[in-house]
N, C-alpha and C positions, 0 to 999 in steps of 0.2 A: 415472570408478572412482572410489573412495571417497576424499574427502578432498580433491577438487580446489574450488579455493577457498582452503583453507585456508593459510597464512603468517602471518606476522610483520609488525608494522606496520614501515612507515619505509621500504617500496618493496621491488623486488626484482630478483634481481643479473641481469645483462643475458645474455639468454641468447639468440639472433637465432633459432635456430631452435622460440622456444612465444614468438616476437613481446614479447622483453625480458621474460618473467616465469620464477620458477623450475618445473622440469619439475610441472605439476601433480599428475600419477600417482605421484610421489615425495614432495610433500610432508604432512609431521606437523604435526598441532597442535605449534602452538612458542607460547611465552609471551614477551611482551615486558619489557621494563624493570620493568616495574608490576604483573606476574603476571598479566597478564588475558589467558585464551584468545584466539585468533584463530582463528575459520574463517566458514564461512557455513552459514547455516543450513541444516539437510536439505532436500533436492530445490534445491538451490539451485546456482549455482558461477558462475566470474566467467569471462568471454571478453577474452582478452588482446587487444593491436591485431593480432595478426598474423592469429589468427581470427576477430576484428570484419570485417578488410580482404574476407575469403574470404565471412564471411556476410552483408556488404554488398551484394557483387557476385551471389552468390546469389538473393537478395530481389531487387536492385534489375531481374535479369536476368527473375525470375518476375511482376513486376509489369508489366514492358515486353509481357509475353507475354499478360498476361490483360486489358491493356488493349488491346492490338490483337484482342481479341476480345468486345470492348464490355462489359465487366466494368467496375464501378466498384466504391468501395472505401467502409466506416464504420468510425468509430472508436469503441466502445464503452468506457467505463470499466473499469479492471483492478479494480474490485472492484464486488459488488452488494449487495442485501438479503441478508438470511441467508436469508430464508424464500423468495427465489426461487432459490435454489443448492439447499438442503435437499431431498433426495428425489428430487434430480433424476438423482442417479448411483449410486443402490443404494448397494453396499459401499462404492462408490468414496469417498463422502460423508466416509468417517475422515480421507480424505487432503486435504480442503480445511481450509485455514488460514483459521479465524476470526480478523478482527479486534477490537481492545477496541472496546467502544462510546465513542464519544465526542460525540454529539449525538443520543441518545435512539433511536438504528437500528444495530441490529446487523448487520455487514455481515461480508463473506469474499471473499478474493481470489477472482477467476474459477478454474475447474478447467480449462476449455478454451473456447473459442469459440460453442460449439451455445445454452447456454441466453443466454446475453448475447443473440446474434443473433435469437433465438426472441423475448426480452423485446422488444429493439427493433422486430423488426416488429410483434407485437401491438397496442405502444406507437404506431406510426406508420401502422398500417393499411396495411399494402404486403401488394400481390396477387402482385407478382411483381418479383422482383429479381436481376441475373446480378451478383453481386459475390463478390468475393475479400477476407480479409482474414487479416493477418498479425500477430499482437500476441504479444505473452508472456502465459502463464498459471502457473499457479501450483500444483504441486500436491506433497506433503509423503512424496516418495518420494524416491530415488535418481534422480539427474541424468543 
């Protein structure tokens, strides 16, 4: 729901049903004492303790199943060179988060796990791999 992850600084009210956080769907943009608007960037959200416990259990179960069937995992950076990502997603390229150039290379946050995996395969001359990949991706759209 729109507005998730928005709230004021200094912690949240104790609500055991929401993992100790205010109900995300009911939160509005709030100002703290210094009149600074606090909210998560578009396309992102916070996960409270209750939600993270559930997510951790699900991911742990999935990892066990993948490993039981012989899959291995890799980890790729959460950002890639912008030229690697640009043009690979068609119209969805507008949803890519670009990072400010810090060292002479324009970078963007990964939009999904496909292009980073393809880059990994090409760079490491991988012929075949039974793999799983669980990781964060970043899209400039509604969570």
